C-alpha positions, 0 to 999 in steps of 0.5 A, spaced: 024 457 324 024 462 330 031 463 333 030 463 341 032 468 346 037 464 349 044 461 347 046 454 348 051 456 353 045 460 357 041 454 356 046 450 359 047 455 365 040 455 367 040 447 367 046 447 371 042 451 376 036 446 376 041 441 377 044 444 383 037 444 387 034 451 385 026 450 384 023 450 377 018 455 379 024 460 381 027 459 374 021 460 370 020 466 374 027 469 373 028 467 366 021 468 364 020 462 360 015 456 361 016 450 365 015 446 359 020 450 355 025 448 361 023 440 361 024 440 353 031 443 354 033 438 359 031 433 355 035 435 349 041 438 353 041 435 359 048 432 361 051 435 355 057 440 355 058 446 351 062 443 346 057 437 345 052 442 344 056 445 338 057 439 335 050 437 336 048 444 332 053 442 327 050 435 326 043 438 325 045 443 320 049 438 316 043 433 316 038 439 314 043 440 308 043 433 306 035 432 306 035 438 302 040 435 297 036 429 297 030 432 296 033 436 290 036 430 287 029 425 287 026 431 284 031 431 278 031 423 278 023 423 277 023 429 272 029 425 268 025 418 269 019 422 266 022 424 260 025 417 258 019 414 259 015 419 254 021 418 249 019 410 249 
């Protein structure tokens, strides 16, 4: 996955500017991002504090690891099941 140019703290700062009344066109030009990017940030990070964003990132990473573990275990299960069926 591509790493963004902006940290979560910077994104929150940009969103606070937007909430304070700065027009989105000015924000887009100032930071060199697209309007859709700002709207996506707002939908994902809107109303969050920095500690909440860090917790969100931790949960996303944990979820990714758990999905990976599940995929490996399901493959192992399928292989073992095939071996048992061949023996019978």
